[in-house]
N, C-alpha and C positions, 0 to 999 in steps of 0.2 A: 223831521222825517217821520211822520205819523203813519202807523200801519193801517191797512184797510182790510176789513174782513170781506169775504166773498160769499154771497149767498144767492140763491135763486130757486125758483120753483121748477121741478122737473118738467112741468107742462109748458114752460116758456120756450118758444122756438129758438134754436141756436142760430147765431149769425152764419152766413155762408162762409165757407173756407176762404181764406185770403188767397189771391192769385200767387202762384209760385214766383213769377217774375217780380211781383210787388214785394213779396217777402224778401227776396234776394236783394232788391234795391235798398229797402229800409235797413236791413242788417248791415250791408256794406257801408252805407253813408253814416249811419250812427256809430258803428264801430270805428270808422276812420276818424270821425269827430272826437270820439272818446280817446283814442290812441294819441291824438294830437293835442287835445286840450283838457282831457278829463282830470279830475282831482285825484291826487295820490294820497291814500290813507294807509297806515301800517297794517290794519286788519284785513285789507283787501289782498295783500300779497304774502302775508306771513304763513298762510295755510295752518292757522292755529285756531281750533274750535273755541277755545276759551277767549281768545282775543275777539273773535267774531261775536260771541255771546255778549261780552262787555260792551262792544261798540253798538250792537243792535239795541241793547237795553238803554244805553246812553242816548240813543237817537229817538227813542219813543217820545212823541209830543215835543220834540226839541229841534230847533234849526241846526243844520249841519255845522254852521260856523261855531256853535257852542259845544259840539260833540268832542272834538279833538282834545281840548284842554282837560275835559273830564276824563276821557279815556286814558290820556297819558298820566294823569294824577293817580287814577285807580290802578293802572298796571304797575306804576312805580311802587305803590304801597303793597299791592297784592299781585305779584307777577305770575302766580300759578293758581289753579283751582284749590290746591291745598292751603295756600296762604289766604285766599278769600274765605274758605270754609272756617279757618281759625279766627277770623276777625270778630270782635265783639260788635254789638249794635253801635256803641259809641265810636269805635274805630272806623266802621263803615260809613257812618254819617259824617264824621269829621273829614274823611277823605272825599266824600261826595261834595262837601262844602255847599255852595249856593247854586248848584246846578239845577235845582228845581225838582219837584216830584220825588222827594227823598225816599219814598217807599221802594223806589227802584234799586237803591243801594242795598237794602235788606233783601230784596228779591234775588240779586246776584249772589249775595252771600248764602242765602238759603238754597239756591239752586246748586251752588258748589258743594254744600253739605250733602244734598241728596245724591249728587254724582259720586261722592266718596262712599256713601252708604249703599247705593243701589247699582252703581255702574262701574265699580272697580276703579274709581278715581279718575274716570275720563267722562267727557261729554258724549252722550249717545248720538249716533248719526240718524237713527230712526225718527221719523216725524212724530209718531205717537208718543214715543218716550220723551222727546223734546218738549212737546206740548204739555206733558205732565209736570214739567219743572215750573217753579214759581216765576212769574213775570214773563213767561214765554208764550207768545201767540203765534199765529201763522207766519207773520212777517219775520219775527225774530228767529223762528225755527228755520225758515228758508235762508236767512242770512248765515246761520251757523252751518247749514248743509252746503251752501254755495261757497262761502269764503273759507270755512273751516275744514271742509272735507272735499271740496272740489266737485261736488255733485251738481247735476242739472236741476236745481230747484228754482222755481219762479218766485221772485220777491216783488210784491206789489205794495208800494207805499203811495202816499197822496200825489207825489210827483209823477209816478208811473200812471196812475189813474188819469191825471190831467193830460198827460202826453197822449196816451192811447185813445182816450175819449174824444179828444180833438182830432187827432191824426186820422183815426179810422172810423169814428162814429159821427164826427161833425158837430159834437156838442161843445158849447163855449165854456160851460161850467160843469165838467164831467162829475165832480164830487156830488152834485145834486141830480144831474140829468142822465148820466150814463148808467146802463145796466151793469151791475157788478159781475153778472154771469158773462156778459159780452167781454168785459175787460179781462176776466180770467182766461176766457177762450183765446182772445187775441194774444195775450201774454204767453200762453203755452205754444201757440202756432209760430210766434216770432222767435222764440228762444233758439239760438243756433246750438245744435248738439255739441257738447264738450266745451262751450264757451260761456257758461253762466257767470263765471267770475269776471268776465269782461262785459257781458251783455247787461246784467242787472245794474251795475253801477253806471253803464252808459245811459240807460233809460232814466235812472234816478237823477243823475247829474244833468242830463238834457232837460228833463222836466223841471228841474230847479233853476237852471241857469238860462235856458233859451225859451222853452215853452212854459214860462213862469206864469204867475197869476195875471200879469200883463205881458202877453207873448211878444217876443222879439222876432217877429216874422221876417224882418229885413235881413237877419243873419241866419235864418233857419236853413239847414241843409236838406230838409225834406219838405220844404214849403210847397213844391209843385205836386206833392202826393197827398197833401193835407186836405181832408174833406171840410174842415172848419175854415180854411183860409178864405174862401170867397165871402163868408159871413163877416169875418174880421175886416176884410178889404172894403166891404160895403158900409162899414162904420158901426156894426154891432159890437157890443162890449159884454164881457163876462160879468154877470152880477156877482159881487163878492160873497163868499160863504160867510155866514154870520160869524162875527168874531167872538172870541171868548169874552165873558163878562168882565167888567171893569176890575182891575186889580186893586186899586186904592180902596182901603178899608174893607176889603173882602176877607173871608176866612183864610184864603191862601196867603194874603199878605201878613195877617196876624200870626199864622202858623210859621211862616218864614222868619218873622221877627223873633218869635220864641226860640226856634231852633238855632238861629244865628247867635243869640245870647248864650244859649246852653252850650253850643259848640266852642265858643271863645272863652267860656268860664274855665278857670284853671282848677276849680274845686266846686263842690255843691254850693248852691246859693239859696237864700231864703226866697220863698215864693213871692213875698211882697216886694223884695228887691228886683226880682225878675219882672214883675208887672210894671214897676217903675222904669226899669231899663228899656222896656219895649214901648213905653209911652202910653200905657193904658190909663185912661181917665176913670173917674168913679163910675161913669155911665158904661164904660167899656169893660170894666172889671169882671162882671158875671160872664160875659161872652168869652173873654180871654181865658178865664179860669176853666170854662167848659172846653175850650180848644186845647188847653194844657192837659186836661184829663183825657181827652181823645188821643193825644200824642202818647200818653202813658199806656193806654189800652193797646195802641199799635206797636208798643215796644220801642218807640223813638225817644221817650223820656220817662223819668220816674219822679214820683212825688211822695214824700212821707214825712209826717211830723212837722210840716211847715217848710221843709227843705225840698229841693228838686235838683235834677241833673240830667245829663244827656244819656240816652240809651237805657240799659237796665242796671239797677243797682246791684 
């Protein structure tokens, strides 16, 4: 569920307001679909700002199927802001395990510490204050406000962009083709007052399960209102967004190997033994040593006197 920033030039013409009847129809059908088939996640109903923060950070650049295990593992280890704030780098990283993009674990911990220092031990509801926290962007702030505080905040992720860009803009690949300003305008117009905690997940789930990269128009409950439907019906296809670079032998893979070995080590280990454990050849060694050094700079590892370990020494 990757977040999407919204920008636009003030000189760009705004789209025409959506017809009232059209808005009512879309709200009714999508909310009925969500109530019948939507996914149930603990952070959506707990009305707990901290749970919402953890879930939103877990979901950054991550498929929803992988979010729940990470969320449950984190909450079991650190059930409150105070518990998260007290976590060491190593504890946070071990709890995060192999969920990917481990900086997010330290971001949650650091955000918790700032909440204790600056906000009386609670997460702020104010958007500006939320955006000042580590790891929090517009999407994460909206999730905290929506699920944590029950406020009418619009949350726009890649699934919402795809759904609204097709449904209202007629674009097949809205991530590339739709105007972010149009997407934001439509999202605000469609939001039913007082229903953000149902509406946001309805759009996110629908964009992920029905209006997916390959749309399932045959089961779509709003297909008769979709501007892009005639194009799909005529045989046009959405050109895939360029995928992330190959993982094999990438810096991401080597960093993941290093962190895995450091997480599972019961005590500090020799740097040479670490390089051997991750399978670094003689040719790989300079590159992997540089990646270990970078992990140390980021606070995810330490290295001293030929020894190394997870987190800070």
